[in-house]
Phi, psi and omega in degrees: 000070183294342181286352179263021179298138185269155179290173180302329174254083191269025180279178184274109184293332180292326177292316179297323178297310181302309185291315183291327177293318174304317177298317182294332179257010173088017180232071180302152184272002176077204185296335180295334183263359182303313184292321180292324179289321179296320176305319180286310185287343178282352176281103183226127175259124186238152169224122183052041176083352178261137179289131174259097188296330179293314179292323177298315176305310182296321178293320175297314179299319181296319179299311184292327182289352175287347176272100186295337183270355184286143176287126182304329177291326179290317178297321177297321180293316179297315180295323183290328182273320190239358185300329186237031180233159171278154186277000000 
């Protein structure tokens, strides 16, 4: 079933939304969230070795938007806080 190929970041976007929202509002998820946070922060778009923050922001947002049950306001809060920063 080659049509089911996963993207480069094949982690669970819903877990990332949950953990990053908690972090954004000051209630981090602890060690259970390390992997989900890393999945998000490892999304970096580069050109000639330099991070392109606008494209990184868009790619991170696209990743979180894969979680169909996520509140758009929660994604906006996550992106405004973490969309253009290193993890």
